[in-house]
DOFIRO-109628 format. One record per residue (C-alpha): residue number from 1; z, y, x. Coordinates in pm, 1 decimal. Each point is the difference from the previous one (the first is absolute). Layout:
N
REC i Z Y X
REC NUM Z Y X
...
***
This chain:
248
REC i Z Y X
REC 1 -2554.8 1647.6 709.5
REC 2 247.5 -21.9 -224.2
REC 3 -122.3 -139.0 -411.3
REC 4 216.8 166.6 -208.4
REC 5 -99.1 21.1 -339.1
REC 6 -72.2 249.2 -249.6
REC 7 299.4 -54.8 -225.3
REC 8 256.2 -28.2 263.0
REC 9 325.7 238.2 -25.1
REC 10 52.3 116.5 400.4
REC 11 279.3 261.8 28.3
REC 12 55.4 266.4 207.3
REC 13 -7.0 -54.9 392.0
REC 14 -63.2 -397.9 -22.2
REC 15 -172.6 -69.7 379.2
REC 16 -262.4 -269.5 22.1
REC 17 -120.4 -171.6 271.3
REC 18 -307.1 -229.4 -37.0
REC 19 -211.1 -276.1 -181.8
REC 20 221.5 67.9 -274.9
REC 21 -76.9 -126.1 -337.9
REC 22 231.7 83.8 -256.3
REC 23 -170.1 -97.1 -308.2
REC 24 30.9 198.5 -404.4
REC 25 277.2 103.9 -179.9
REC 26 289.7 38.0 326.1
REC 27 245.5 231.3 13.2
REC 28 80.9 45.3 318.9
REC 29 308.0 332.4 50.1
REC 30 59.3 245.7 214.0
REC 31 117.6 -14.3 390.4
REC 32 -171.3 -383.7 8.3
REC 33 -189.8 -60.1 358.0
REC 34 -173.5 -332.1 7.5
REC 35 -145.0 -178.8 236.1
REC 36 -368.7 -147.0 41.0
REC 37 -154.7 -291.4 -146.7
REC 38 242.3 35.3 -262.6
REC 39 -107.4 -135.0 -368.9
REC 40 126.0 74.4 -323.2
REC 41 -102.9 -91.4 -306.8
REC 42 -41.4 137.1 -278.9
REC 43 289.3 115.0 -240.5
REC 44 224.4 53.1 287.7
REC 45 249.3 179.0 49.2
REC 46 195.4 118.1 271.1
REC 47 295.7 249.9 50.5
REC 48 34.9 305.1 133.3
REC 49 79.4 15.3 389.7
REC 50 -177.7 -321.5 99.7
REC 51 -106.1 -182.3 335.2
REC 52 -233.1 -273.7 -54.4
REC 53 -125.3 -141.8 351.0
REC 54 -339.6 -133.1 69.3
REC 55 -168.7 -277.3 -182.3
REC 56 234.8 -64.0 -222.4
REC 57 -60.4 -144.7 -334.4
REC 58 107.3 153.1 -328.3
REC 59 -81.9 -136.9 -362.0
REC 60 -153.0 -312.6 85.2
REC 61 -42.0 -224.3 -302.1
REC 62 70.1 -310.7 78.3
REC 63 -215.7 -327.9 87.7
REC 64 26.2 -335.7 -217.2
REC 65 -43.2 -249.9 198.6
REC 66 -110.9 -396.4 -168.9
REC 67 319.8 -176.3 -0.3
REC 68 216.2 285.3 -4.7
REC 69 342.2 -88.5 -302.5
REC 70 -4.0 414.5 -64.3
REC 71 -230.0 110.3 -345.4
REC 72 -242.3 244.1 -21.9
REC 73 127.1 354.8 -76.0
REC 74 -295.3 158.0 -68.1
REC 75 80.7 348.7 24.4
REC 76 278.1 123.7 274.2
REC 77 162.1 391.1 -46.9
REC 78 -133.4 258.4 291.2
REC 79 263.5 -31.8 272.4
REC 80 287.2 263.0 54.2
REC 81 162.0 169.0 299.9
REC 82 286.5 191.4 -52.3
REC 83 91.9 347.9 236.5
REC 84 -11.7 -43.7 419.3
REC 85 -82.1 -334.8 57.4
REC 86 -165.7 -167.3 356.5
REC 87 -211.2 -259.9 -148.4
REC 88 -89.9 -147.4 434.3
REC 89 -355.8 -124.2 180.8
REC 90 -142.6 -352.1 -198.9
REC 91 278.6 61.0 -271.9
REC 92 -167.5 -94.1 -374.3
REC 93 199.5 46.9 -297.0
REC 94 -193.3 -160.0 -339.4
REC 95 -89.2 162.9 -365.9
REC 96 346.7 48.5 -227.1
REC 97 273.0 52.1 263.1
REC 98 191.6 256.5 17.8
REC 99 152.0 178.0 321.9
REC 100 285.1 253.4 -113.0
REC 101 32.3 290.1 263.0
REC 102 120.5 -22.1 374.5
REC 103 -126.1 -367.5 14.4
REC 104 -109.9 -119.4 370.5
REC 105 -233.9 -306.6 47.3
REC 106 -95.0 -48.3 327.2
REC 107 -264.3 -128.8 173.9
REC 108 -249.1 -312.1 -131.0
REC 109 272.3 4.3 -272.7
REC 110 -121.8 -163.0 -334.9
REC 111 78.5 97.4 -364.0
REC 112 -158.2 -218.2 -272.9
REC 113 -14.3 100.1 -404.1
REC 114 175.4 117.3 -210.9
REC 115 313.0 19.8 226.1
REC 116 303.0 301.3 -27.1
REC 117 181.1 147.9 289.0
REC 118 251.9 246.5 -41.1
REC 119 75.1 243.7 215.9
REC 120 43.1 50.7 389.3
REC 121 -97.7 -367.9 74.6
REC 122 -172.5 -117.1 288.9
REC 123 -208.1 -309.7 23.4
REC 124 -34.6 -37.1 393.2
REC 125 -322.3 -101.7 163.7
REC 126 -197.0 -329.2 -93.1
REC 127 274.5 -22.4 -310.4
REC 128 -152.6 -172.4 -309.1
REC 129 121.0 116.8 -394.0
REC 130 -183.9 -248.7 -220.7
REC 131 -76.0 67.3 -409.1
REC 132 304.2 38.1 -260.3
REC 133 245.9 103.1 312.1
REC 134 182.3 243.3 -134.4
REC 135 207.7 185.3 336.8
REC 136 317.0 287.1 -42.4
REC 137 76.4 285.4 172.6
REC 138 138.8 52.4 406.1
REC 139 -127.3 -357.4 71.4
REC 140 -174.1 -121.2 370.4
REC 141 -205.4 -231.8 -38.8
REC 142 -62.0 -51.4 356.5
REC 143 -292.4 -132.2 248.9
REC 144 -223.9 -305.1 -160.9
REC 145 226.1 -97.2 -270.7
REC 146 -110.3 -156.2 -284.9
REC 147 75.7 -1.9 -356.8
REC 148 -136.7 -191.5 -210.7
REC 149 -120.5 76.2 -380.4
REC 150 253.8 28.7 -325.6
REC 151 251.5 74.0 280.9
REC 152 257.3 289.8 -50.1
REC 153 153.6 233.8 275.8
REC 154 329.7 236.2 -193.4
REC 155 40.2 366.5 188.9
REC 156 163.2 5.3 408.3
REC 157 -56.9 -333.2 47.2
REC 158 -111.5 -127.6 365.3
REC 159 -284.0 -216.4 44.8
REC 160 -125.0 -127.8 419.8
REC 161 -206.1 -86.3 212.8
REC 162 -219.9 -354.0 -65.0
REC 163 216.6 -47.6 -365.0
REC 164 -199.0 -222.3 -185.7
REC 165 23.4 -44.3 -445.6
REC 166 -113.1 -244.8 -190.6
REC 167 -75.2 -50.1 -364.3
REC 168 -170.6 -414.6 1.8
REC 169 269.8 -187.7 -48.9
REC 170 -336.4 -347.5 2.4
REC 171 -57.8 181.7 301.4
REC 172 -423.5 -26.0 -160.5
REC 173 12.0 -279.3 -228.2
REC 174 -30.6 -112.3 -321.0
REC 175 -89.7 175.4 -311.2
REC 176 389.6 77.1 -46.3
REC 177 -15.6 224.1 197.2
REC 178 -166.6 247.2 -210.1
REC 179 281.5 38.9 -188.4
REC 180 271.3 -20.0 218.6
REC 181 -11.3 357.1 301.2
REC 182 202.1 173.5 129.3
REC 183 99.7 269.4 223.9
REC 184 281.2 58.4 135.8
REC 185 287.2 257.7 -88.9
REC 186 180.3 228.6 244.1
REC 187 219.7 182.2 -200.1
REC 188 172.3 334.7 159.3
REC 189 87.9 56.5 348.5
REC 190 -84.2 -379.9 78.0
REC 191 -72.2 -47.1 373.3
REC 192 -230.4 -225.8 174.6
REC 193 -7.5 -105.3 328.9
REC 194 -341.7 -60.4 216.6
REC 195 -182.0 -306.8 -28.3
REC 196 158.3 -126.2 -322.5
REC 197 -109.0 -175.4 -221.8
REC 198 105.5 43.5 -450.5
REC 199 -144.3 -261.3 -160.9
REC 200 -163.7 35.3 -391.3
REC 201 232.5 133.9 -279.9
REC 202 234.4 56.2 268.4
REC 203 288.8 391.5 -78.3
REC 204 184.9 156.3 287.7
REC 205 265.3 96.8 -249.5
REC 206 63.3 453.1 60.8
REC 207 150.2 11.8 403.3
REC 208 -42.2 -349.2 43.6
REC 209 -148.8 -68.7 386.7
REC 210 -228.0 -288.4 158.6
REC 211 12.4 -57.1 395.4
REC 212 -293.3 22.0 145.1
REC 213 -199.1 -342.1 31.3
REC 214 143.5 -214.4 -335.7
REC 215 -92.1 -137.0 -280.4
REC 216 123.6 93.5 -288.1
REC 217 -26.6 -242.9 -273.1
REC 218 248.1 116.7 -263.2
REC 219 114.0 333.2 -117.2
REC 220 195.0 212.2 304.2
REC 221 353.2 147.1 -241.4
REC 222 59.0 346.9 43.9
REC 223 148.7 112.5 324.1
REC 224 -20.4 -305.2 121.9
REC 225 -178.4 -99.0 391.0
REC 226 -195.0 -346.7 -21.1
REC 227 -160.4 -139.0 292.0
REC 228 -185.2 -315.5 144.5
REC 229 -216.0 -256.3 -170.2
REC 230 10.4 -87.1 -272.9
REC 231 224.4 332.3 -8.7
REC 232 359.6 8.7 -58.8
REC 233 353.7 275.1 -25.5
REC 234 95.8 131.3 325.8
REC 235 253.0 292.8 -33.1
REC 236 36.4 234.1 -250.3
REC 237 -208.5 364.0 36.5
REC 238 206.4 215.2 210.8
REC 239 171.4 257.6 -235.3
REC 240 -196.2 304.0 231.8
REC 241 -324.0 -137.2 19.6
REC 242 -12.0 -23.6 -420.7
REC 243 -238.9 291.5 -109.6
REC 244 283.7 152.2 -217.0
REC 245 100.9 122.2 319.6
REC 246 -289.8 92.9 203.2
REC 247 -155.2 174.3 -319.2
REC 248 54.7 410.9 51.0
***
């Protein structure tokens, strides 16, 4: 049995599984497939041709712990999901997210409030994109990667499994940290190897590469490979691996 609000606008050829909740003023485009036990909160817009798998939640408003450093936001705009997106089983897309066309969000992923994701980006299984992040188009954020709040990921970025980014240089101590939060920035074509860690405020310049298992403590120059703990210069990125030579 499904609960679908009378004010919801449902396109043609939409297929529902069982036990779905579609709240008021939701808009669902044509040819959308929705699995079982899906919750879509009020005002959410879902573009044509999307596939929403079982147990997905879209448009959830964030909770606030008593000790949270994030300022409370009274109102959140509804989530917007573009055309032909896939959202995998048990994933959560929060309110005030804007997901562009043909984005693929795998099972168990979390996309927090105030996040934008560009066209055809892939968010891997169990990946987490925290609040206030911008993710560009044609990116790959692989399994169990963690994108900390206030980060920016530009177009054509590759983030391998297990990558961790951070935004708090004070590691949870002193009041000064509240004024100094700063996420990471990965410029166009940057690539981060598996299990690497980026410290707060780090910038990876265009086509910069971080080797697997590295700890990045300083800005990575454009078209440069760094490796190690702390990460240090290794060599230039080979010409045949530069983004400009791989776009068709």
